[in-house]
PDB file of N, CA, C, O and CB in Angstrom:
ATOM      1  N   MET A   1       0.811  -1.142   0.030  1.00  0.00           N
ATOM      2  CA  MET A   1       0.049   0.031  -0.029  1.00  0.00           C
ATOM      3  C   MET A   1       0.854   1.202  -0.036  1.00  0.00           C
ATOM      4  O   MET A   1       1.923   1.188   0.575  1.00  0.00           O
ATOM      5  CB  MET A   1      -0.855   0.096   1.013  1.00  0.00           C
ATOM      6  N   ASN A   2       0.453   2.282  -0.691  1.00  0.00           N
ATOM      7  CA  ASN A   2       1.110   3.580  -0.754  1.00  0.00           C
ATOM      8  C   ASN A   2       0.461   4.484   0.152  1.00  0.00           C
ATOM      9  O   ASN A   2      -0.710   4.783  -0.080  1.00  0.00           O
ATOM     10  CB  ASN A   2       1.116   4.150  -2.116  1.00  0.00           C
ATOM     11  N   TYR A   3       1.058   4.969   1.164  1.00  0.00           N
ATOM     12  CA  TYR A   3       0.581   5.886   2.126  1.00  0.00           C
ATOM     13  C   TYR A   3       1.194   7.226   1.995  1.00  0.00           C
ATOM     14  O   TYR A   3       1.405   7.914   2.994  1.00  0.00           O
ATOM     15  CB  TYR A   3       0.799   5.374   3.443  1.00  0.00           C
ATOM     16  N   ASP A   4       1.499   7.636   0.759  1.00  0.00           N
ATOM     17  CA  ASP A   4       2.198   8.851   0.539  1.00  0.00           C
ATOM     18  C   ASP A   4       1.067   9.956   0.386  1.00  0.00           C
ATOM     19  O   ASP A   4       0.560  10.178  -0.714  1.00  0.00           O
ATOM     20  CB  ASP A   4       3.173   8.736  -0.753  1.00  0.00           C
ATOM     21  N   TYR A   5       0.718  10.595   1.462  1.00  0.00           N
ATOM     22  CA  TYR A   5      -0.193  11.581   1.513  1.00  0.00           C
ATOM     23  C   TYR A   5       0.472  12.944   1.793  1.00  0.00           C
ATOM     24  O   TYR A   5       1.506  13.005   2.458  1.00  0.00           O
ATOM     25  CB  TYR A   5      -1.191  11.236   2.497  1.00  0.00           C
ATOM     26  N   LYS A   6      -0.088  13.963   1.316  1.00  0.00           N
ATOM     27  CA  LYS A   6       0.419  15.356   1.537  1.00  0.00           C
ATOM     28  C   LYS A   6      -0.792  16.292   1.870  1.00  0.00           C
ATOM     29  O   LYS A   6      -1.852  16.148   1.261  1.00  0.00           O
ATOM     30  CB  LYS A   6       1.211  15.895   0.222  1.00  0.00           C
ATOM     31  N   ALA A   7      -0.650  17.187   2.772  1.00  0.00           N
ATOM     32  CA  ALA A   7      -1.752  18.017   3.203  1.00  0.00           C
ATOM     33  C   ALA A   7      -1.187  19.401   3.573  1.00  0.00           C
ATOM     34  O   ALA A   7      -0.099  19.475   4.144  1.00  0.00           O
ATOM     35  CB  ALA A   7      -2.515  17.361   4.408  1.00  0.00           C
ATOM     36  N   ALA A   8      -1.867  20.449   3.275  1.00  0.00           N
ATOM     37  CA  ALA A   8      -1.502  21.819   3.586  1.00  0.00           C
ATOM     38  C   ALA A   8      -2.942  22.631   4.139  1.00  0.00           C
ATOM     39  O   ALA A   8      -4.078  22.352   3.757  1.00  0.00           O
ATOM     40  CB  ALA A   8      -0.812  22.537   2.141  1.00  0.00           C
ATOM     41  N   PHE A   9      -2.658  23.466   4.917  1.00  0.00           N
ATOM     42  CA  PHE A   9      -3.673  24.238   5.584  1.00  0.00           C
ATOM     43  C   PHE A   9      -3.357  25.718   5.615  1.00  0.00           C
ATOM     44  O   PHE A   9      -2.194  26.086   5.786  1.00  0.00           O
ATOM     45  CB  PHE A   9      -3.858  23.734   6.963  1.00  0.00           C
ATOM     46  N   SER A  10      -4.310  26.548   5.462  1.00  0.00           N
ATOM     47  CA  SER A  10      -4.143  28.006   5.720  1.00  0.00           C
ATOM     48  C   SER A  10      -5.416  28.800   6.092  1.00  0.00           C
ATOM     49  O   SER A  10      -6.521  28.493   5.644  1.00  0.00           O
ATOM     50  CB  SER A  10      -3.558  28.631   4.507  1.00  0.00           C
ATOM     51  N   GLN A  11      -5.226  29.732   6.850  1.00  0.00           N
ATOM     52  CA  GLN A  11      -6.351  30.419   7.371  1.00  0.00           C
ATOM     53  C   GLN A  11      -6.055  31.988   7.370  1.00  0.00           C
ATOM     54  O   GLN A  11      -4.910  32.382   7.593  1.00  0.00           O
ATOM     55  CB  GLN A  11      -6.673  29.872   8.815  1.00  0.00           C
ATOM     56  N   THR A  12      -7.025  32.815   7.134  1.00  0.00           N
ATOM     57  CA  THR A  12      -6.796  34.297   7.122  1.00  0.00           C
ATOM     58  C   THR A  12      -8.066  34.962   7.543  1.00  0.00           C
ATOM     59  O   THR A  12      -9.173  34.467   7.332  1.00  0.00           O
ATOM     60  CB  THR A  12      -6.347  34.826   5.704  1.00  0.00           C
ATOM     61  N   ASP A  13      -7.868  36.081   8.135  1.00  0.00           N
ATOM     62  CA  ASP A  13      -8.933  36.931   8.658  1.00  0.00           C
ATOM     63  C   ASP A  13      -9.518  37.720   7.651  1.00  0.00           C
ATOM     64  O   ASP A  13      -8.796  38.475   6.999  1.00  0.00           O
ATOM     65  CB  ASP A  13      -8.483  37.789   9.700  1.00  0.00           C
ATOM     66  N   ILE A  14     -10.951  37.638   7.395  1.00  0.00           N
ATOM     67  CA  ILE A  14     -11.478  38.344   6.323  1.00  0.00           C
ATOM     68  C   ILE A  14     -12.606  39.411   6.895  1.00  0.00           C
ATOM     69  O   ILE A  14     -13.517  39.852   6.194  1.00  0.00           O
ATOM     70  CB  ILE A  14     -12.068  37.287   5.268  1.00  0.00           C
ATOM     71  N   THR A  15     -12.400  39.747   8.259  1.00  0.00           N
ATOM     72  CA  THR A  15     -13.291  40.626   8.831  1.00  0.00           C
ATOM     73  C   THR A  15     -13.128  42.011   8.162  1.00  0.00           C
ATOM     74  O   THR A  15     -11.997  42.496   8.140  1.00  0.00           O
ATOM     75  CB  THR A  15     -13.081  40.670  10.320  1.00  0.00           C
ATOM     76  N   PRO A  16     -14.161  42.687   7.617  1.00  0.00           N
ATOM     77  CA  PRO A  16     -13.919  43.991   7.032  1.00  0.00           C
ATOM     78  C   PRO A  16     -13.513  45.109   8.167  1.00  0.00           C
ATOM     79  O   PRO A  16     -13.914  45.027   9.328  1.00  0.00           O
ATOM     80  CB  PRO A  16     -15.242  44.425   6.237  1.00  0.00           C
ATOM     81  N   ASP A  17     -12.761  46.045   7.737  1.00  0.00           N
ATOM     82  CA  ASP A  17     -12.307  47.063   8.691  1.00  0.00           C
ATOM     83  C   ASP A  17     -13.050  48.364   8.431  1.00  0.00           C
ATOM     84  O   ASP A  17     -12.661  49.443   8.878  1.00  0.00           O
ATOM     85  CB  ASP A  17     -10.770  47.281   8.588  1.00  0.00           C
ATOM     86  N   PHE A  18     -14.191  48.200   7.650  1.00  0.00           N
ATOM     87  CA  PHE A  18     -15.074  49.408   7.249  1.00  0.00           C
ATOM     88  C   PHE A  18     -16.540  49.021   7.399  1.00  0.00           C
ATOM     89  O   PHE A  18     -16.865  47.835   7.365  1.00  0.00           O
ATOM     90  CB  PHE A  18     -14.799  49.885   5.710  1.00  0.00           C
ATOM     91  N   PRO A  19     -17.405  49.966   7.559  1.00  0.00           N
ATOM     92  CA  PRO A  19     -18.861  49.623   7.665  1.00  0.00           C
ATOM     93  C   PRO A  19     -19.462  48.948   6.415  1.00  0.00           C
ATOM     94  O   PRO A  19     -19.294  49.412   5.288  1.00  0.00           O
ATOM     95  CB  PRO A  19     -19.655  50.889   7.948  1.00  0.00           C
ATOM     96  N   VAL A  20     -20.180  47.814   6.672  1.00  0.00           N
ATOM     97  CA  VAL A  20     -20.781  47.220   5.492  1.00  0.00           C
ATOM     98  C   VAL A  20     -22.408  47.118   5.754  1.00  0.00           C
ATOM     99  O   VAL A  20     -22.925  47.300   6.856  1.00  0.00           O
ATOM    100  CB  VAL A  20     -20.082  45.726   5.208  1.00  0.00           C
ATOM    101  N   GLU A  21     -23.036  46.835   4.689  1.00  0.00           N
ATOM    102  CA  GLU A  21     -24.541  46.707   4.816  1.00  0.00           C
ATOM    103  C   GLU A  21     -24.805  45.146   4.827  1.00  0.00           C
ATOM    104  O   GLU A  21     -24.231  44.378   4.055  1.00  0.00           O
ATOM    105  CB  GLU A  21     -25.368  47.488   3.533  1.00  0.00           C
ATOM    106  N   MET A  22     -25.696  44.766   5.744  1.00  0.00           N
ATOM    107  CA  MET A  22     -26.075  43.420   5.766  1.00  0.00           C
ATOM    108  C   MET A  22     -27.240  43.233   4.709  1.00  0.00           C
ATOM    109  O   MET A  22     -28.082  44.104   4.490  1.00  0.00           O
ATOM    110  CB  MET A  22     -26.493  43.006   7.222  1.00  0.00           C
ATOM    111  N   ILE A  23     -27.195  41.991   4.072  1.00  0.00           N
ATOM    112  CA  ILE A  23     -28.189  41.775   3.056  1.00  0.00           C
ATOM    113  C   ILE A  23     -29.293  40.788   3.832  1.00  0.00           C
ATOM    114  O   ILE A  23     -28.982  39.937   4.666  1.00  0.00           O
ATOM    115  CB  ILE A  23     -27.475  41.084   1.625  1.00  0.00           C
ATOM    116  N   GLY A  24     -30.535  41.060   3.416  1.00  0.00           N
ATOM    117  CA  GLY A  24     -31.523  40.103   3.947  1.00  0.00           C
ATOM    118  C   GLY A  24     -32.147  40.614   5.298  1.00  0.00           C
ATOM    119  O   GLY A  24     -32.818  39.873   6.017  1.00  0.00           O
ATOM    120  N   ARG A  25     -31.897  41.855   5.577  1.00  0.00           N
ATOM    121  CA  ARG A  25     -32.606  42.369   6.758  1.00  0.00           C
ATOM    122  C   ARG A  25     -33.244  43.662   6.421  1.00  0.00           C
ATOM    123  O   ARG A  25     -32.919  44.249   5.389  1.00  0.00           O
ATOM    124  CB  ARG A  25     -31.674  42.540   7.954  1.00  0.00           C
ATOM    125  N   SER A  26     -34.177  44.165   7.272  1.00  0.00           N
ATOM    126  CA  SER A  26     -34.854  45.403   6.971  1.00  0.00           C
ATOM    127  C   SER A  26     -34.009  46.528   6.737  1.00  0.00           C
ATOM    128  O   SER A  26     -32.910  46.582   7.290  1.00  0.00           O
ATOM    129  CB  SER A  26     -35.724  45.739   7.980  1.00  0.00           C
ATOM    130  N   PRO A  27     -34.468  47.570   5.859  1.00  0.00           N
ATOM    131  CA  PRO A  27     -33.544  48.720   5.614  1.00  0.00           C
ATOM    132  C   PRO A  27     -33.257  49.417   6.895  1.00  0.00           C
ATOM    133  O   PRO A  27     -32.209  50.062   6.927  1.00  0.00           O
ATOM    134  CB  PRO A  27     -34.132  49.727   4.598  1.00  0.00           C
ATOM    135  N   GLU A  28     -33.954  49.403   7.883  1.00  0.00           N
ATOM    136  CA  GLU A  28     -33.539  50.162   9.172  1.00  0.00           C
ATOM    137  C   GLU A  28     -32.580  49.511   9.922  1.00  0.00           C
ATOM    138  O   GLU A  28     -31.912  50.139  10.743  1.00  0.00           O
ATOM    139  CB  GLU A  28     -34.642  50.406  10.080  1.00  0.00           C
ATOM    140  N   LYS A  29     -32.411  48.157   9.712  1.00  0.00           N
ATOM    141  CA  LYS A  29     -31.392  47.412  10.464  1.00  0.00           C
ATOM    142  C   LYS A  29     -30.226  46.830   9.621  1.00  0.00           C
ATOM    143  O   LYS A  29     -29.484  45.996  10.140  1.00  0.00           O
ATOM    144  CB  LYS A  29     -32.065  46.293  11.186  1.00  0.00           C
ATOM    145  N   ASN A  30     -30.055  47.198   8.463  1.00  0.00           N
ATOM    146  CA  ASN A  30     -29.129  46.767   7.613  1.00  0.00           C
ATOM    147  C   ASN A  30     -27.661  47.298   7.827  1.00  0.00           C
ATOM    148  O   ASN A  30     -26.723  46.748   7.250  1.00  0.00           O
ATOM    149  CB  ASN A  30     -29.607  47.079   6.359  1.00  0.00           C
ATOM    150  N   LYS A  31     -27.487  48.310   8.614  1.00  0.00           N
ATOM    151  CA  LYS A  31     -26.116  48.662   8.870  1.00  0.00           C
ATOM    152  C   LYS A  31     -25.459  48.046  10.120  1.00  0.00           C
ATOM    153  O   LYS A  31     -26.045  48.053  11.202  1.00  0.00           O
ATOM    154  CB  LYS A  31     -26.042  50.095   8.967  1.00  0.00           C
ATOM    155  N   VAL A  32     -24.326  47.553   9.969  1.00  0.00           N
ATOM    156  CA  VAL A  32     -23.566  46.836  10.926  1.00  0.00           C
ATOM    157  C   VAL A  32     -23.161  47.844  12.093  1.00  0.00           C
ATOM    158  O   VAL A  32     -22.667  48.929  11.785  1.00  0.00           O
ATOM    159  CB  VAL A  32     -22.304  46.175  10.222  1.00  0.00           C
ATOM    160  N   ASN A  33     -23.341  47.541  13.277  1.00  0.00           N
ATOM    161  CA  ASN A  33     -23.007  48.348  14.369  1.00  0.00           C
ATOM    162  C   ASN A  33     -21.888  47.883  15.288  1.00  0.00           C
ATOM    163  O   ASN A  33     -21.766  48.312  16.435  1.00  0.00           O
ATOM    164  CB  ASN A  33     -24.151  48.525  15.109  1.00  0.00           C
ATOM    165  N   GLY A  34     -21.071  46.979  14.730  1.00  0.00           N
ATOM    166  CA  GLY A  34     -19.887  46.512  15.454  1.00  0.00           C
ATOM    167  C   GLY A  34     -19.584  45.078  15.067  1.00  0.00           C
ATOM    168  O   GLY A  34     -20.322  44.490  14.276  1.00  0.00           O
ATOM    169  N   ILE A  35     -18.504  44.490  15.607  1.00  0.00           N
ATOM    170  CA  ILE A  35     -18.045  43.291  15.248  1.00  0.00           C
ATOM    171  C   ILE A  35     -18.349  42.300  16.507  1.00  0.00           C
ATOM    172  O   ILE A  35     -17.832  42.524  17.602  1.00  0.00           O
ATOM    173  CB  ILE A  35     -16.532  43.419  14.840  1.00  0.00           C
ATOM    174  N   HIS A  36     -19.135  41.298  16.310  1.00  0.00           N
ATOM    175  CA  HIS A  36     -19.533  40.315  17.343  1.00  0.00           C
ATOM    176  C   HIS A  36     -18.470  39.213  17.332  1.00  0.00           C
ATOM    177  O   HIS A  36     -17.969  38.758  18.360  1.00  0.00           O
ATOM    178  CB  HIS A  36     -21.004  39.714  17.073  1.00  0.00           C
ATOM    179  N   TYR A  37     -18.157  38.808  16.054  1.00  0.00           N
ATOM    180  CA  TYR A  37     -17.178  37.659  15.973  1.00  0.00           C
ATOM    181  C   TYR A  37     -16.249  37.860  14.645  1.00  0.00           C
ATOM    182  O   TYR A  37     -16.752  38.210  13.578  1.00  0.00           O
ATOM    183  CB  TYR A  37     -18.024  36.184  15.909  1.00  0.00           C
ATOM    184  N   PRO A  38     -15.118  37.657  14.768  1.00  0.00           N
ATOM    185  CA  PRO A  38     -14.247  37.966  13.368  1.00  0.00           C
ATOM    186  C   PRO A  38     -14.573  36.867  12.382  1.00  0.00           C
ATOM    187  O   PRO A  38     -14.868  35.730  12.749  1.00  0.00           O
ATOM    188  CB  PRO A  38     -12.502  37.971  13.604  1.00  0.00           C
ATOM    189  N   LEU A  39     -14.508  37.245  11.119  1.00  0.00           N
ATOM    190  CA  LEU A  39     -14.727  36.317  10.079  1.00  0.00           C
ATOM    191  C   LEU A  39     -13.441  35.732   9.526  1.00  0.00           C
ATOM    192  O   LEU A  39     -12.421  36.416   9.600  1.00  0.00           O
ATOM    193  CB  LEU A  39     -15.492  36.956   9.017  1.00  0.00           C
ATOM    194  N   SER A  40     -13.403  34.571   8.998  1.00  0.00           N
ATOM    195  CA  SER A  40     -12.153  33.897   8.521  1.00  0.00           C
ATOM    196  C   SER A  40     -12.546  33.004   7.382  1.00  0.00           C
ATOM    197  O   SER A  40     -13.667  32.521   7.222  1.00  0.00           O
ATOM    198  CB  SER A  40     -11.430  33.057   9.671  1.00  0.00           C
ATOM    199  N   ALA A  41     -11.546  32.844   6.640  1.00  0.00           N
ATOM    200  CA  ALA A  41     -11.593  31.835   5.479  1.00  0.00           C
ATOM    201  C   ALA A  41     -10.399  30.900   5.696  1.00  0.00           C
ATOM    202  O   ALA A  41      -9.295  31.277   6.088  1.00  0.00           O
ATOM    203  CB  ALA A  41     -11.506  32.569   3.974  1.00  0.00           C
ATOM    204  N   GLN A  42     -10.750  29.599   5.390  1.00  0.00           N
ATOM    205  CA  GLN A  42      -9.715  28.506   5.527  1.00  0.00           C
ATOM    206  C   GLN A  42      -9.711  27.640   4.225  1.00  0.00           C
ATOM    207  O   GLN A  42     -10.727  27.467   3.552  1.00  0.00           O
ATOM    208  CB  GLN A  42     -10.027  27.567   6.828  1.00  0.00           C
ATOM    209  N   VAL A  43      -8.621  27.168   3.956  1.00  0.00           N
ATOM    210  CA  VAL A  43      -8.393  26.262   2.838  1.00  0.00           C
ATOM    211  C   VAL A  43      -7.592  25.050   3.244  1.00  0.00           C
ATOM    212  O   VAL A  43      -6.553  25.221   3.881  1.00  0.00           O
ATOM    213  CB  VAL A  43      -7.692  26.977   1.722  1.00  0.00           C
ATOM    214  N   VAL A  44      -7.984  23.880   2.934  1.00  0.00           N
ATOM    215  CA  VAL A  44      -7.154  22.717   3.135  1.00  0.00           C
ATOM    216  C   VAL A  44      -6.994  21.958   1.884  1.00  0.00           C
ATOM    217  O   VAL A  44      -7.973  21.666   1.198  1.00  0.00           O
ATOM    218  CB  VAL A  44      -7.705  21.842   4.185  1.00  0.00           C
ATOM    219  N   LEU A  45      -5.663  21.595   1.530  1.00  0.00           N
ATOM    220  CA  LEU A  45      -5.402  20.907   0.322  1.00  0.00           C
ATOM    221  C   LEU A  45      -4.797  19.484   0.617  1.00  0.00           C
ATOM    222  O   LEU A  45      -4.015  19.270   1.543  1.00  0.00           O
ATOM    223  CB  LEU A  45      -4.462  21.756  -0.549  1.00  0.00           C
ATOM    224  N   PHE A  46      -5.220  18.586  -0.225  1.00  0.00           N
ATOM    225  CA  PHE A  46      -4.834  17.090   0.088  1.00  0.00           C
ATOM    226  C   PHE A  46      -4.290  16.567  -1.317  1.00  0.00           C
ATOM    227  O   PHE A  46      -4.816  16.839  -2.396  1.00  0.00           O
ATOM    228  CB  PHE A  46      -6.231  16.107   0.668  1.00  0.00           C
ATOM    229  N   GLU A  47      -3.260  15.848  -1.158  1.00  0.00           N
ATOM    230  CA  GLU A  47      -2.877  15.073  -2.368  1.00  0.00           C
ATOM    231  C   GLU A  47      -2.384  13.671  -2.050  1.00  0.00           C
ATOM    232  O   GLU A  47      -1.588  13.440  -1.140  1.00  0.00           O
ATOM    233  CB  GLU A  47      -1.793  15.809  -3.136  1.00  0.00           C
ATOM    234  N   HIS A  48      -2.869  12.808  -2.800  1.00  0.00           N
ATOM    235  CA  HIS A  48      -2.493  11.370  -2.738  1.00  0.00           C
ATOM    236  C   HIS A  48      -2.297  10.778  -4.099  1.00  0.00           C
ATOM    237  O   HIS A  48      -3.225  10.750  -4.908  1.00  0.00           O
ATOM    238  CB  HIS A  48      -3.548  10.569  -2.002  1.00  0.00           C
ATOM    239  N   GLN A  49      -1.163  10.326  -4.356  1.00  0.00           N
ATOM    240  CA  GLN A  49      -0.735   9.761  -5.732  1.00  0.00           C
ATOM    241  C   GLN A  49      -0.972  10.876  -6.686  1.00  0.00           C
ATOM    242  O   GLN A  49      -0.441  11.950  -6.402  1.00  0.00           O
ATOM    243  CB  GLN A  49      -1.571   8.411  -6.199  1.00  0.00           C
ATOM    244  N   ASN A  50      -1.677  10.798  -7.763  1.00  0.00           N
ATOM    245  CA  ASN A  50      -2.082  11.878  -8.630  1.00  0.00           C
ATOM    246  C   ASN A  50      -3.285  12.576  -8.444  1.00  0.00           C
ATOM    247  O   ASN A  50      -3.697  13.368  -9.292  1.00  0.00           O
ATOM    248  CB  ASN A  50      -2.132  11.461  -9.814  1.00  0.00           C
ATOM    249  N   ASP A  51      -3.957  12.310  -7.254  1.00  0.00           N
ATOM    250  CA  ASP A  51      -5.185  13.029  -6.951  1.00  0.00           C
ATOM    251  C   ASP A  51      -5.070  14.137  -6.072  1.00  0.00           C
ATOM    252  O   ASP A  51      -4.340  14.085  -5.082  1.00  0.00           O
ATOM    253  CB  ASP A  51      -6.119  12.188  -6.412  1.00  0.00           C
ATOM    254  N   ARG A  52      -5.792  15.213  -6.389  1.00  0.00           N
ATOM    255  CA  ARG A  52      -5.732  16.389  -5.546  1.00  0.00           C
ATOM    256  C   ARG A  52      -6.935  16.837  -5.223  1.00  0.00           C
ATOM    257  O   ARG A  52      -7.816  16.795  -6.082  1.00  0.00           O
ATOM    258  CB  ARG A  52      -5.049  17.417  -6.081  1.00  0.00           C
ATOM    259  N   TYR A  53      -7.223  17.374  -3.878  1.00  0.00           N
ATOM    260  CA  TYR A  53      -8.597  17.812  -3.511  1.00  0.00           C
ATOM    261  C   TYR A  53      -8.365  19.119  -2.615  1.00  0.00           C
ATOM    262  O   TYR A  53      -7.416  19.240  -1.841  1.00  0.00           O
ATOM    263  CB  TYR A  53      -9.452  16.586  -2.682  1.00  0.00           C
ATOM    264  N   CYS A  54      -9.280  20.004  -2.807  1.00  0.00           N
ATOM    265  CA  CYS A  54      -9.266  21.291  -2.151  1.00  0.00           C
ATOM    266  C   CYS A  54     -10.532  21.470  -1.381  1.00  0.00           C
ATOM    267  O   CYS A  54     -11.601  21.229  -1.943  1.00  0.00           O
ATOM    268  CB  CYS A  54      -9.083  22.415  -3.146  1.00  0.00           C
ATOM    269  N   LEU A  55     -10.498  21.905  -0.042  1.00  0.00           N
ATOM    270  CA  LEU A  55     -11.713  22.167   0.667  1.00  0.00           C
ATOM    271  C   LEU A  55     -11.622  23.627   1.122  1.00  0.00           C
ATOM    272  O   LEU A  55     -10.598  23.997   1.697  1.00  0.00           O
ATOM    273  CB  LEU A  55     -11.919  21.166   1.872  1.00  0.00           C
ATOM    274  N   ILE A  56     -12.546  24.406   0.920  1.00  0.00           N
ATOM    275  CA  ILE A  56     -12.578  25.881   1.208  1.00  0.00           C
ATOM    276  C   ILE A  56     -13.790  26.237   2.087  1.00  0.00           C
ATOM    277  O   ILE A  56     -14.918  25.873   1.753  1.00  0.00           O
ATOM    278  CB  ILE A  56     -12.636  26.714  -0.139  1.00  0.00           C
ATOM    279  N   ALA A  57     -13.579  26.909   3.147  1.00  0.00           N
ATOM    280  CA  ALA A  57     -14.691  27.329   4.123  1.00  0.00           C
ATOM    281  C   ALA A  57     -14.506  28.879   4.299  1.00  0.00           C
ATOM    282  O   ALA A  57     -13.432  29.435   4.528  1.00  0.00           O
ATOM    283  CB  ALA A  57     -14.584  26.511   5.632  1.00  0.00           C
ATOM    284  N   ILE A  58     -15.654  29.447   4.163  1.00  0.00           N
ATOM    285  CA  ILE A  58     -15.603  30.974   4.262  1.00  0.00           C
ATOM    286  C   ILE A  58     -16.772  31.358   5.292  1.00  0.00           C
ATOM    287  O   ILE A  58     -17.909  30.919   5.122  1.00  0.00           O
ATOM    288  CB  ILE A  58     -15.836  31.732   2.710  1.00  0.00           C
ATOM    289  N   ASP A  59     -16.458  32.161   6.322  1.00  0.00           N
ATOM    290  CA  ASP A  59     -17.508  32.607   7.223  1.00  0.00           C
ATOM    291  C   ASP A  59     -18.349  33.845   6.573  1.00  0.00           C
ATOM    292  O   ASP A  59     -17.802  34.748   5.939  1.00  0.00           O
ATOM    293  CB  ASP A  59     -16.830  33.030   8.625  1.00  0.00           C
ATOM    294  N   SER A  60     -19.549  33.778   6.779  1.00  0.00           N
ATOM    295  CA  SER A  60     -20.311  34.783   6.156  1.00  0.00           C
ATOM    296  C   SER A  60     -21.471  35.202   7.169  1.00  0.00           C
ATOM    297  O   SER A  60     -22.281  36.074   6.854  1.00  0.00           O
ATOM    298  CB  SER A  60     -20.863  34.256   4.761  1.00  0.00           C
TER     299      SER A  60
END
C-alpha cells in the first residue's frame, strides 16, 4: 500500500475594517453596528498519488 499523503492548511482573517450593509435584513437594520465575531476563510489541500483535493470554508 502507498501511504504517500500530503496536506496543507491556511487560514486568514476576512473581517472588514469598514462599515458594511447586511443583506436580507430590513432597511432600518441593515447597517452593521460593530463586530461580534471575526470572520475567517480556511483552505485545506490534500494530495495522494495523482489525486488532488481542495476544501474551502468561508465565514459569512
